[in-house]
Structure formats: structure tokens, C-alpha cells
C-alpha positions in Angstrom: -31.3 -10.4 1.0 -28.7 -12.8 -0.4 -31.2 -15.7 0.0 -33.9 -13.8 -2.0 -31.4 -12.9 -4.7 -30.1 -16.4 -4.9 -33.6 -17.9 -5.0 -34.7 -15.5 -7.8 -31.5 -16.2 -9.8 -32.1 -20.0 -9.4 -35.7 -19.6 -10.5 -34.7 -17.5 -13.5 -32.1 -20.1 -14.6 -34.7 -22.9 -14.3 -37.2 -20.9 -16.4 -34.6 -20.2 -19.1 -33.6 -23.9 -19.2 -37.3 -24.9 -19.4 -38.0 -22.6 -22.3 -35.2 -23.8 -24.5 -35.2 -27.1 -26.3 -32.8 -29.8 -25.6 -30.3 -30.4 -28.4 -29.1 -33.9 -29.1 -25.5 -34.6 -30.2 -24.7 -38.0 -31.7 -21.5 -39.9 -32.6 -21.4 -43.0 -34.8 -19.0 -45.2 -36.6 -17.8 -43.6 -39.8 -16.7 -46.9 -41.3 -19.8 -48.9 -40.8 -19.4 -52.7 -40.7 -23.1 -53.5 -41.0 -24.5 -53.6 -44.5 -27.9 -51.9 -44.9 -30.6 -52.6 -47.4 -31.7 -49.0 -48.1 -35.0 -48.7 -49.9 -36.0 -46.0 -52.3 -39.3 -44.6 -51.2 -42.4 -42.9 -52.7 -44.0 -40.2 -50.6 -47.4 -38.6 -50.5 -47.3 -35.3 -48.6 -50.6 -33.9 -47.4 -49.1 -31.8 -44.6 -46.2 -29.7 -46.1 -45.6 -28.1 -42.6 -44.8 -31.6 -41.2 -42.7 -32.4 -44.2 -40.6 -29.3 -43.6 -40.2 -30.0 -39.8 -39.8 -33.7 -39.7 -38.8 -36.5 -42.0 -37.8 -40.0 -42.7 -34.1 -39.9 -43.7 -33.5 -43.5 -44.5 -35.4 -46.8 -44.6 -33.6 -50.1 -43.9 -35.1 -53.5 -44.2 -34.2 -57.1 -43.3 -35.7 -60.3 -42.2 -35.4 -61.6 -38.6 -34.5 -65.1 -37.6 -38.2 -66.1 -37.7 -38.5 -64.9 -41.3 -40.5 -61.8 -40.5 -39.8 -58.6 -42.4 -38.5 -55.8 -40.3 -38.5 -52.1 -41.4 -36.3 -49.6 -39.7 -36.9 -45.9 -40.3 -34.3 -43.2 -39.5 -36.5 -40.2 -38.5 -35.3 -36.7 -37.8 -36.8 -33.6 -36.2 -35.4 -30.7 -38.3 -36.7 -28.0 -35.9 -35.4 -26.4 -32.7 -38.6 -27.5 -30.9 -39.6 -30.8 -29.3 -42.0 -32.7 -31.6 -44.5 -35.4 -30.8 -45.2 -37.7 -33.8 -47.9 -40.3 -34.2 -46.9 -43.2 -36.5 -49.0 -46.1 -37.8 -47.5 -49.0 -39.7 -49.5 -50.9 -42.4 -48.4 -54.3 -43.8 -49.2 -55.8 -47.2 -48.9 -59.3 -48.6 -47.3 -60.4 -51.9 -50.5 -59.3 -53.9 -50.7 -55.9 -52.2 -53.6 -56.8 -49.9 -53.5 -55.2 -46.5 -52.8 -57.5 -43.5 -54.9 -56.8 -40.5 -52.6 -56.8 -37.5 -53.5 -56.8 -33.8 -51.9 -53.8 -32.1 -51.5 -52.0 -35.4 -52.8 -48.7 -34.1 -51.1 -45.4 -33.7 -47.9 -45.2 -31.6 -46.5 -41.9 -30.2 -42.9 -40.8 -30.3 -41.3 -37.7 -28.9 -38.3 -36.2 -30.7 -36.1 -33.6 -29.1 -34.9 -30.7 -31.2 -32.7 -31.8 -34.1 -32.9 -35.4 -32.8 -32.4 -38.3 -35.3 -33.5 -41.7 -34.2 -34.2 -45.1 -35.7 -37.6 -46.7 -35.1 -38.2 -50.3 -36.1 -41.4 -52.3 -36.8 -41.7 -56.1 -37.4 -44.3 -57.6 -39.7 -47.2 -59.5 -38.0 -46.7 -62.5 -40.3 -44.4 -64.1 -42.8 -46.9 -63.2 -45.6 -46.0 -59.5 -45.2 -43.8 -58.4 -48.1 -44.4 -54.6 -48.2 -45.4 -51.8 -45.9 -46.6 -48.2 -45.6 -46.0 -45.9 -42.6 -48.3 -43.0 -41.8 -47.0 -40.0 -39.8 -49.1 -37.3 -38.1 -47.9 -34.3 -36.0 -49.5 -34.9 -32.7 -48.8 -31.3 -31.5 -51.1 -29.8 -34.2 
């Protein structure tokens, strides 16, 4: 009887843990030593539900040692549920012409509840001067 009760209790606890999302706590340096180049952005929202649940909090840019533009997006899941997001990066040259890049397809990212994370992309060539990121809720 004790074994049955213990087994049922264990199963119940596992089910409860499996049904709740994992919350992510973070700690970071308050007095940051690194200087960010934060960009102002323009947004086109065609999925207001996604915009309510998930967002880009900050965009930081820099060039790497090879002279390639890097864009880092701090993204955050505002919900209490795990979210899967598909992202696609597009790069543009100095006259706003799109640069075709090998491997420039959709990439999938999983965000735990309330998780904030930085995701970086590097331009495919030195000609890239601008970019656009597209986000889609893969769970929909």
C-alpha cells in the first residue's frame, strides 16, 4: 500500500511539474562596462497577439574584426508559457538592395516563460549596412 501511494504521489508531482512552465531568473551587472550602440527601430505589426506575447526589447549593433556588421536582438517572452519563435534575418546594402545570403532561411528559437535572451546575426558580406528581422509564432 505504501508503494502504491508513493508511486501515485511521485506521478502526481511529475505531472504537476510538467504542466507548469519553467521560469527563468537572471542576474546581470548593474554598472555595465560595455558600451552598446542601441538602435531606434521601426516596427510593422501584423500579428498583434504575437506583439503582446513576445518582443524585441533592444537592438545592439557593431562590426566584428572582419568588418562585418553584427546585429544583436534582446528578445523576451512576456507570457507564462513556453514559446517557439521562427526568425529570419534579411540584409541590405548601402542603397537598400537586399543581399541574397546562403543559409538565410528561418531559424527556430524556444523561449521559456518570461525568458529574455540575446540572439545575434552576422551580415553575409561587408556590403551589408542595414537589416530587417522577421518574427513568426511557430506555435500558431
